[in-house]
N, C-alpha and C positions, 0 to 999 in steps of 0.2 A: 450581839448574835453574829456568828460567822457563817456565811453561805458560800458554797462552791458550785460552780456549773460547769460540766465538761462534755463535749461531744467526744465520745471514745472511739467511735468508729468500729464498735464490735466488742462487747462487754467481755465475752469469752476470751478474746485474743488478749485484751488488756490484762485481765485476771491470770491468764496463764503465762504471760510473760512478766508478771509481779509488778506491772506499772501502777495498778490500783491502790497498792499499798501506800504508795506517796501521797495519794489524796486522803486514804482514811488516817493515815498518820497526823495529818492536818488537825484531826479532832474536831472538825467543823460542825455546828449544830444541825445543817441541812446541806445535803449533797444532791445536786440535781444532775442527772445524766442523760444525754441524748445519743440517738442512734445505737441503740443497745444491741440491735439485731438479734434478739433472743425472745423466745416465748417463756411462759412460766415453767414449762417442762424442761426446756433447755438452758434456763437461767442457772449460772454457776451455784451449786448446792453451797459453797462455802459462803456465799453472800446472802443466802435467804433468811439466815438467823443470825445475823451479826449481833453481838453483845452491844447494847445501847442504842441499836438502830432499828427502826421500824422501816421495812420495805414495801413500797407501792410501784405497780408496773402497768403501763398501758402499751399492750404489744400490738405491733402491726399485723395485719390481716395475713400478709404474705411473710412466709419463713425469711429470715436472713436480711430484712430490710427494716429501716427506722426503728422505732420503740423508744419510749421514754421511761425512765425509772426515778424514783425519789427514795433517798435514804434520810431518814429524819429522828433526831433524839427527842423532839418535841412533838408529842402526840397531835395530830391534827384534829380540830373539831369535825371536819368533814373533808373528804377526798372524791373528787369527780374526774371521770375521763372526758376531756374535750371542753368545749364551750357549751352555753346553754342551747339545748335542742340538738346538739351533734357532738358525738362521742369522739370525733377526730381520730380514729384508730391508729395508734402508733405514734402520735404526734402531740398530744396535750395531756398533761396532768394538772389539775388545779387542787391545790390544798389549802385549806382555811385554818389558820391559827388564830389565837386569841388577840395578837397584835396586827395581822395582815393577811391578805389573800395573796398566795403565790402561784404563779402560772410557770410551769417548766414546759417549754416548747421547742420541738424540732421543726422548723419552717421547711416547706419544699424548696428545693433547689430552683427549679424551673429550668435548668441547663437542659441542652440536648434536642429539645423540639418545641415547636409552637404550643402543642397540647400540655407539655410540662409547665410552660410559662403561664398559660391560662389557668392551670390548676394552681399555681402559686398565687395568682392574683386573687382567684376565688377564696382561697384559704385566707389570704391577708384581709380581704374584705369582711369575712366572719370573724376574724380576730378584731379588727377595728370596731366593728359594730358592738361587740362584747365590750371593749375597753372604753368605748364612748358609755355606755349604760353604766360602767363601774368606775368611771374616772373621779368621782367623789369619795371613794371608798380608799382604804389603805391597800394598795396594790403593789406587788413585786413581779415583774416579768423577767425571766431569764431563759437562756438558751441560744441555740445556733439560728440566728436570723437568716442566714444566707443571703444578706445584703450588706455591702459596705455602704455606710452612710454618707459620708463626706469624703472631700478629696484627699483629706490627710489620713484616711483610714486604708490607703492602698498606694503602691508606689507610681502606678502608671494610669492616672485617671483619664487622659485622653485617649488612650486605647481602650481602656476597661469599660469605658461608657458604651460601647458597642455590643457587649456581651452580657448575658445573664449574670446577675450579682451586683452590677452597678449601672443597669439600665436607669434613665431619668425617671421612667414610670415606676420602677422598683423603689427608688430613692425617695419617691413622692409619699409613698406609704409610711416610711419612717417619719418624714415631715409631718403627715397626719397625726401620727402617734405623739409627736412633741407638740403639735397644736392642741392636743386634747389635754396636756399639762404633764405629760410624762417626761421624766428627766433621764438622760444618759448619764448614769452614776459616774462612769469612769471620766467623761470628759469634765465632770466639777471638779476633778484634782488633777487631770493632765490633758493639755491641748496639743502635746508635741505629735508630729508624724512618726512614722516608723514603729507604731506601737500596734503589732497585729497578733491575732489569736488563731490564725490559719495559715499554713504553708503547704503547698502542693508536695506530694512525695516525689523524691528524685531531684536531679539537677541541683542538689544542694541548696534548695530554696530556703529551708530553714537556718542552714549555716550562714547563709547570705542575707537572711531576714527580707526575703522577697515573698510577701505574703499578703493577707487582707484582715481587717477587723471584722470578723462576722458574728461573734459571740458578744452578748450585751446583757447587763442588769439595768432595766429601766425601772424606775419607781414613780409612783404617782406624786404629784406635787406636794400633796400634804405628808408625805413621808420624807421629803428632801432633808429638812431638818434632822432626821433621824439617821442619816447616811454618815458614818464616821470615816470610812474609806472605801475605795474601790481599786481593784488592781487587775493586771494580766500576769497570769502566773506562767511565764516563759520557762522557769525553771522546772516545771513539771512536764516530762516528756512521755512519748508512747504511742501518741496518736497523731494525725495530721493537724489536729487542733490542740491548743493547750487550754487548761481550765482558766476561768475568771474568777474573781472574788469580791464579795460584797460584805461589808461590816457595818451593822446597824445598832444603834443604842436605844433603848427604851427606859 
C-alpha cells in the first residue's frame, strides 16, 4: 500500500499550476494533503470527484489558511475531524481503515509570536494525549509537523535551536512521541543528513538544499514490520515542501 503526504501551500495554486498531476500520476492508494487553504465551496471542482478516489476535507475556520484533505482509493471505515473531543478545525483528519488508523495532520508553526508558540505547544499536548491512548493500536501519523527533530534534519542546528521549528522544547514533543513507541519511518532506511522536505522560497534554497525535514510518517511500534520503504520525494516540485512517501505491506 502506497501513501503520500504533501503540504501543498494552497491546493488551488498547485492545481492551477499543474503540479498536483505529479502526485496523482503516482497512483498512490492514499494521498494526504496539508495547508489546503480552501473551503468545500472553493475547493477545485476537478478534484472533488476524481475517478477511483474518495475525498475528505477538514477546512479551517478562516478562509485562505490551513486545511487538510484526504484522497483515498480504499473506503475508510470511519472518518473524523480532529482528536477525541476536539475537531481541530483545518488541522486533523483521522481515517480508520481495516488495517490501521491514519492521522493526517498540519501542525501549527508557532513562528512569529509567543502566543503562536503557546498554541503550538497546546496542540502538541492534545496530540500526544491521543497518541498515548492509541499507542497499542495500528496507527500511522503523517503531515507537516513544523519541527525538525534531530540535528541531521537541518543544516545549521546551533543557530536554528534559537528559533521556532527547532527549539529544545519543540524537539522534546517528538522525543515523547518516540518514547510512546512511534517510529520515524524514513530514519529506518536513511540516517544521512541533508535529507530535507521543506525549503524557504527564494535565495535558491531548494537549489542549494538549504532546508529542514519537517514532514514525517510515524508508525506505531506494532506496524514497524509492515513498513517496506519510506522516501522523501524531492523530484516532485511546486510547493515549498516536497511530498513524502510510505509503503506498507500487509
